C-alpha positions in Angstrom: -125.8 -3.7 -51.7 -127.6 -1.2 -50.2 -124.8 1.1 -48.4 -121.4 0.8 -48.4 -119.2 1.0 -45.2 -115.7 2.5 -46.1 -112.8 3.4 -44.0 -110.3 5.0 -46.1 -112.2 8.2 -48.1 -112.7 7.8 -51.7 -110.2 10.7 -51.7 -107.9 12.0 -48.5 -108.0 15.6 -50.7 -111.0 17.5 -52.4 -110.7 17.5 -55.7 -113.3 17.2 -59.4 -114.2 14.7 -61.3 -112.7 15.9 -64.5 -110.6 12.6 -65.4 -111.8 8.9 -66.5 -109.5 7.4 -63.7 -110.3 4.2 -60.8 -112.5 7.8 -58.9 -114.8 8.9 -61.7 -115.3 4.9 -61.9 -116.4 4.5 -58.5 -118.5 7.5 -58.2 -120.1 7.2 -61.6 -121.1 3.3 -60.3 -122.4 4.4 -57.0 -124.0 7.6 -57.9 -125.7 4.8 -61.2 -126.6 2.1 -58.5 -128.0 5.1 -56.2 -125.8 3.3 -53.3 -124.8 6.0 -50.5 -120.6 4.9 -49.5 -119.5 6.5 -46.0 -116.1 6.2 -45.6 -115.6 6.0 -41.1 -112.2 7.1 -41.0 -111.6 9.8 -38.5 -114.9 8.8 -36.8 -113.8 5.0 -36.3 -109.9 5.7 -35.7 -111.1 7.9 -33.3 -112.9 5.1 -31.0 -110.2 3.3 -28.7 -112.9 1.6 -27.8 -114.2 -0.2 -31.3 -112.6 -2.2 -34.2 -109.2 0.1 -34.4 -108.0 -1.5 -30.8 -107.9 -5.3 -31.7 -104.5 -5.7 -32.3 -103.6 -4.2 -28.3 -107.0 -6.9 -27.5 -104.4 -9.8 -29.3 -101.6 -8.9 -27.2 -103.4 -8.9 -24.1 -102.9 -5.0 -23.4 -104.2 -3.5 -20.0 -105.0 -0.5 -18.7 -102.0 1.3 -17.3 -102.1 1.9 -13.5 -103.6 5.3 -13.1 -101.0 6.1 -10.5 -98.1 5.9 -13.3 -100.5 9.0 -14.9 -100.4 12.8 -14.2 -103.5 14.3 -13.6 -104.8 15.8 -16.9 -103.8 13.3 -19.0 -105.5 12.1 -21.3 -107.4 9.2 -20.7 -106.9 8.9 -16.9 -109.1 8.0 -14.5 -111.3 6.6 -17.5 -112.6 3.5 -17.0 -111.1 2.1 -20.1 -109.3 -0.6 -20.9 -106.6 1.3 -22.1 -105.2 4.7 -21.8 -105.9 6.5 -25.4 -102.5 8.7 -26.3 -104.1 11.6 -27.8 -107.2 12.7 -26.1 -110.2 14.3 -28.7 -112.9 14.4 -26.4 -115.3 12.2 -24.7 -118.6 9.8 -25.3 -120.9 8.5 -23.0 -121.7 4.6 -23.2 -123.5 2.1 -21.1 -124.0 4.3 -18.3 -120.4 5.6 -18.8 -117.6 8.7 -20.2 -115.0 7.2 -22.0 -112.1 9.5 -23.7 -112.1 9.1 -27.2 -109.0 10.2 -28.9 -106.0 8.7 -31.7 -103.6 5.5 -30.6 -103.8 3.3 -26.8 -101.2 2.3 -24.7 -101.2 -0.2 -22.8 -98.9 -3.0 -20.3 -98.7 -6.2 -20.8 -100.2 -9.3 -19.2 -96.5 -10.4 -18.4 -93.4 -8.7 -19.9 -91.7 -10.3 -23.3 -88.8 -10.0 -24.7 -88.4 -8.7 -28.6 -88.5 -12.8 -29.9 -91.7 -12.9 -28.0 -93.5 -9.6 -29.9 -92.0 -11.2 -33.1 -94.0 -14.6 -32.3 -97.5 -12.8 -31.6 -96.9 -10.3 -34.5 -96.3 -13.0 -37.2 -99.8 -14.5 -35.6 -101.8 -11.8 -36.4 -99.7 -9.6 -39.7 -100.0 -12.5 -41.9 -97.8 -11.0 -45.3 -96.2 -7.7 -42.8 -93.3 -7.0 -43.2 -92.3 -4.5 -40.6 -89.7 -2.3 -39.8 -88.2 -1.0 -36.6 -86.7 2.2 -36.2 -84.1 2.2 -33.1 -83.4 -0.6 -30.6 -86.1 -3.0 -28.8 -85.5 -3.1 -24.8 -85.1 -6.4 -23.8 -87.8 -6.9 -21.8 -91.1 -5.1 -23.0 -93.6 -4.0 -20.9 -95.8 -1.4 -21.8 -96.7 -0.6 -25.3 -98.6 1.9 -27.6 -100.0 1.3 -30.9 -102.0 3.7 -33.5 -102.8 2.8 -37.1 -102.6 4.3 -39.9 -99.6 6.8 -39.9 -99.7 7.0 -36.1 -95.8 8.1 -35.2 -96.7 11.8 -34.7 -97.4 9.9 -31.2 -94.0 9.1 -30.7 -93.8 12.0 -28.0 -97.1 11.0 -25.5 -96.1 6.9 -26.5 -92.6 8.2 -24.3 -94.2 9.9 -22.7 -96.5 7.1 -21.0 -93.7 4.7 -20.1 -94.2 3.1 -23.5 -91.3 0.6 -24.6 -92.6 0.5 -27.4 -95.0 2.6 -30.6 -96.5 0.2 -33.5 -98.0 1.7 -36.6 -99.1 1.5 -39.5 -96.5 4.2 -41.3 -93.1 5.5 -40.4 -91.0 7.9 -42.3 -87.2 8.2 -43.3 -86.4 11.5 -41.4 -89.1 11.0 -39.1 -87.4 7.6 -38.1 -84.0 9.4 -37.7 -85.0 11.6 -34.3 -88.0 9.3 -31.9 -87.9 9.4 -28.2 -88.4 5.5 -27.6 -88.8 2.8 -30.5 -91.3 2.7 -33.6 -92.1 -0.9 -35.6 -93.9 0.2 -38.8 -95.8 -2.9 -39.4 -97.4 -1.5 -42.6 -101.1 0.8 -43.0 -103.0 -2.3 -44.5 -102.2 -4.8 -42.3 -103.7 -3.4 -39.6 -106.7 -1.6 -40.9 -107.9 -4.1 -43.3 -108.4 -6.6 -40.1 -109.5 -3.9 -38.4 -112.4 -3.4 -41.5 -113.2 -7.6 -41.1 -113.4 -7.3 -37.2 -116.3 -4.0 -37.8 -118.1 -6.2 -40.5 -118.4 -9.3 -37.6 -119.3 -6.4 -35.1 -122.0 -4.9 -37.6 -123.4 -8.4 -38.2 -124.1 -9.4 -34.2 -125.4 -5.8 -33.4 -127.4 -5.5 -36.6 -129.1 -8.4 -36.9 -132.2 -7.7 -39.6 -129.0 -6.1 -41.7 -127.2 -8.4 -44.1 -122.9 -7.9 -43.4 -120.4 -8.8 -45.9 -116.8 -7.9 -45.6 -115.1 -7.4 -49.0 -111.4 -7.7 -48.8 -108.9 -5.6 -50.2 -105.7 -6.1 -51.8 -102.5 -4.2 -50.7 -101.1 -2.0 -53.4 -97.3 -2.6 -51.2 -95.8 -6.0 -52.3 -93.6 -7.2 -51.0 -90.6 -7.7 -54.0 -86.5 -8.9 -53.9 -84.3 -7.9 -56.5 -84.1 -11.8 -57.5 -87.9 -12.6 -58.2 
């Protein structure tokens, strides 16, 4: 490869290369091969028009009608398919101005039952072991989604009238005090598929570059005491 495009950076905090560990090994490999390594972390997460919204697309979520939002709310009046939970700015594309930020919220085309939702998630999140904090309503109309560790957006999701927030990480003490049900489906299950779709998107848009998706492995494996 002449370039490596990743989601997570090699380390989430700056550190020295003073230990012979996996961090040192990867740096050694890319430097010796003279291959640039680019981590599109926050910039990818904050682009709701990109593959970060893949699960919302598969669930068929539609943009919240503007009458349900307040003036000045993130995403209000923007021609996005979904409303952005935490707006960080705007971007220009195709002659239009779009809100960018973390997390999206939208309405189901048809109200779902918890069982309907389970079946759809089982189809798209193979191998995931979801955990639910709170109780789902009998009918689910509005769903908020934020890959990664998005439980901090629970207040914004509740303010938008979401019946549920789906995210990839939920801490114990956060789960004790939530304004709406939160479904933790695992960090890996959302972001691995996001990167696979990102690779497909690049293949379509950059015809003269060979793009190959390299599968990763979830560092957290299911465990049963009876195994």
